[in-house]
C-alpha positions in Angstrom: 0.0 0.0 0.0 1.6 3.2 -1.1 0.1 6.5 0.1 1.1 10.0 1.1 1.9 11.3 4.6 -1.1 11.6 7.0 -3.4 9.7 4.7 -3.9 6.8 7.1 -1.4 4.1 6.2 -0.9 2.9 9.7 -4.7 2.9 10.2 -4.9 0.5 7.2 -2.5 -1.9 8.9 -4.4 -1.6 12.2 -7.7 -2.5 10.7 -6.2 -5.2 8.5 -4.9 -6.9 11.6 -8.4 -6.4 13.4 -10.0 -8.0 10.3 -7.6 -10.9 10.2 -8.4 -11.6 13.9 -12.1 -11.1 13.4 -12.1 -13.5 10.5 -11.2 -16.4 12.9 -8.6 -17.7 10.5 -5.6 -16.3 12.5 -4.8 -16.5 16.2 -3.1 -13.3 17.6 0.2 -15.1 18.1 0.3 -16.0 14.4 0.4 -12.3 13.4 3.7 -10.4 13.3 3.5 -6.6 12.9 6.9 -4.7 12.5 7.1 -1.0 13.2 9.8 1.5 13.3 9.2 3.0 16.8 7.9 1.6 20.0 5.4 4.6 20.0 3.9 3.4 16.7 3.6 -0.2 18.1 1.9 1.0 21.3 -0.7 3.2 19.3 -1.4 0.3 16.9 -1.9 -2.1 19.7 -4.3 0.4 21.5 -6.3 0.9 18.4 -6.6 -2.9 17.7 -7.5 -3.4 21.4 -10.4 -1.0 20.9 -11.7 -3.2 18.0 -11.0 -6.8 19.2 -10.4 -6.4 22.9 -7.2 -5.9 25.1 -6.7 -9.6 25.8 -6.5 -10.6 22.1 -4.4 -7.5 21.3 -1.9 -8.3 24.0 -1.0 -11.7 22.5 0.0 -10.1 19.0 3.7 -10.1 18.1 4.0 -6.4 17.5 7.0 -4.1 17.9 10.0 -2.6 16.4 12.3 -4.9 14.3 14.9 -4.7 17.1 12.4 -5.6 19.9 10.9 -8.6 18.0 14.2 -10.0 17.0 15.7 -9.6 20.3 12.9 -11.6 21.8 13.5 -14.4 19.2 17.2 -14.3 19.9 16.7 -14.5 23.8 14.9 -17.9 23.1 17.7 -19.1 20.7 20.8 -17.4 22.0 22.7 -20.7 22.9 22.6 -21.8 19.2 24.7 -18.8 18.1 27.1 -18.9 21.0 25.4 -16.4 23.5 23.6 -16.9 26.7 20.0 -16.0 27.0 20.8 -13.0 29.3 23.2 -11.4 26.7 23.7 -7.6 27.1 22.4 -5.1 24.6 24.8 -2.1 24.1 23.2 1.2 23.5 24.9 3.8 21.3 27.1 5.2 24.0 28.3 1.7 25.1 29.1 0.9 21.5 31.0 4.1 20.9 33.0 3.7 24.1 34.2 0.2 23.0 35.1 1.5 19.6 37.0 4.4 21.2 38.9 1.8 23.3 39.8 -0.2 20.3 41.1 2.8 18.4 43.2 3.8 21.4 44.6 0.3 21.8 45.5 0.3 18.1 47.4 3.5 18.7 45.4 5.3 16.0 44.6 9.1 15.9 41.1 9.6 17.1 40.9 12.9 15.3 41.2 10.9 12.0 39.4 7.8 13.2 36.6 9.7 15.1 34.7 7.1 17.1 31.3 8.5 16.1 32.4 8.2 12.4 33.8 4.7 12.7 30.6 3.6 14.5 28.4 4.9 11.7 30.5 3.1 9.1 30.4 -0.2 11.0 26.6 0.3 11.4 26.1 0.9 7.7 28.1 -2.2 6.9 26.1 -4.4 9.2 22.8 -3.0 7.7 24.1 -3.8 4.3 24.8 -7.4 5.5 28.6 -7.0 5.2 30.4 -9.0 7.9 34.0 -8.1 9.0 35.7 -10.6 6.8 33.7 -9.5 3.8 34.5 -5.9 4.5 38.2 -6.7 4.6 37.9 -8.3 1.1 35.7 -5.5 -0.4 38.1 -3.5 -2.7 35.7 -0.6 -3.1 35.2 -0.1 0.8 38.9 -0.5 1.4 39.7 2.1 -1.3 37.1 4.4 0.0 38.5 4.1 3.6 42.1 4.7 2.3 41.0 7.8 0.5 39.5 9.0 3.7 42.9 8.3 5.5 41.2 5.5 7.5 42.5 2.3 5.9 42.2 0.2 9.1 38.3 0.6 9.6 38.0 -3.1 8.7 40.4 -4.1 11.6 38.6 -2.0 14.1 35.3 -3.6 12.9 36.8 -7.0 13.2 38.1 -6.4 16.8 34.9 -4.6 17.9 32.8 -7.5 16.8 35.1 -10.0 18.5 35.1 -8.0 21.7 31.3 -7.7 21.7 31.0 -11.5 21.3 33.5 -12.4 24.1 31.6 -10.0 26.4 28.3 -11.6 25.6 27.0 -8.4 24.1 25.2 -7.2 21.1 24.6 -3.7 19.7 21.3 -2.7 18.2 22.5 -3.6 14.7 23.7 -7.0 16.0 20.1 -7.9 17.0 19.2 -8.1 13.4 22.6 -9.4 12.1 22.5 -12.3 14.6 18.8 -13.1 13.8 19.9 -13.3 10.1 22.7 -15.7 11.2 20.3 -17.8 13.3 17.9 -18.2 10.3 20.9 -18.8 7.9 22.7 -21.4 10.0 19.6 -23.2 11.5 16.9 -23.8 8.9 14.8 -25.5 11.5 14.6 -22.2 13.5 13.6 -20.4 10.4 10.9 -23.0 9.6 9.6 -22.7 13.2 9.0 -18.9 12.9 7.7 -19.2 9.4 5.1 -21.6 10.6 4.4 -19.5 13.7 3.9 -16.1 11.8 1.3 -16.9 9.2 0.8 -13.2 8.3 3.4 -10.4 8.4 2.8 -6.7 8.3 5.3 -3.9 8.0 4.8 -0.2 8.6 7.0 2.5 6.9 8.3 0.0 4.5 10.2 2.7 2.5 12.6 3.0 5.6 13.6 -0.7 5.7 17.3 -1.4 5.0 18.7 -4.5 3.3 18.9 -6.4 6.5 15.4 -5.6 7.6 14.1 -6.4 4.1 15.9 -9.8 4.3 14.5 -10.8 7.7 10.9 -10.0 6.6 11.4 -11.8 3.3 12.9 -14.8 5.1 9.9 -15.1 7.5 7.4 -14.6 4.6 9.1 -17.1 2.4 6.9 -20.1 3.2 3.6 -18.4 2.7 4.1 -14.9 1.2 1.3 -13.6 3.3 2.8 -10.1 3.7 1.4 -6.6 3.7 3.5 -3.5 3.8 2.6 0.2 3.8 4.8 3.1 3.0 5.3 6.4 1.1 8.1 6.2 -1.6 8.4 10.1 -1.3 9.1 10.0 2.4 12.2 7.9 3.1 13.9 9.5 6.1 16.4 6.8 7.0 18.8 7.0 4.0 21.6 7.8 6.4 20.9 4.4 8.1 21.0 2.5 4.9 17.3 2.5 4.1 16.7 1.2 0.6 13.8 2.8 -1.3 14.0 -0.1 -3.8 12.5 -2.3 -1.2 9.1 -0.8 -1.6 9.5 0.1 -5.3 10.4 -3.5 -6.1 7.7 -5.1 -3.9 5.4 -6.2 -6.7 8.3 -7.9 -8.6 9.4 -9.6 -5.4 6.0 -11.0 -4.6 
């Protein structure tokens, strides 16, 4: 569903979910609704509760990409080498660790600015580029060299390793490790495909490559997927949002 700002796209998703529940064909726990903010998820759940009742609405899987996939990872953490009580680093925790790595490598933090390095690593993760692949990517290495930061790939590798050893994930890792879980354990993917019989995504124009892949993986068995967005309103380009995700939707499905 493509429509302009303020035209009621989120309302469309809300009433579609209410309709799916009212039809009796779907149980609340079989519906997955992915939003971009916790506020949007709360508002949608409140609207749905007013139509189908609070008890039913409370059983929906509804939330941000990060909250939903962190919930899935808590259940499956041991399979990817973490404990269920893994730590989630916020932006300042992540930046502090990157700053430590830069210092230990005896690099100039005025050239390798922690905030800049953090943004580059985040962009790589959201483009599904692992540290090893980054180090082999000639275009990225050349770009970093031109920016006088040829060792970004090494900072990325050490940072990722330190997070793992500390039993921690940053926000981007929540999606990266969900992708790794589904890639390496097909039975886990099959389990969640079977559970989520209908998938709905709000603000689809703001999904990046990683978010697109996770939604596509879960919809892969049944292709019951509904997305809403505005192709003129992509606000997360700086986070790797890919407008092609919504423009190519009809070809993909």
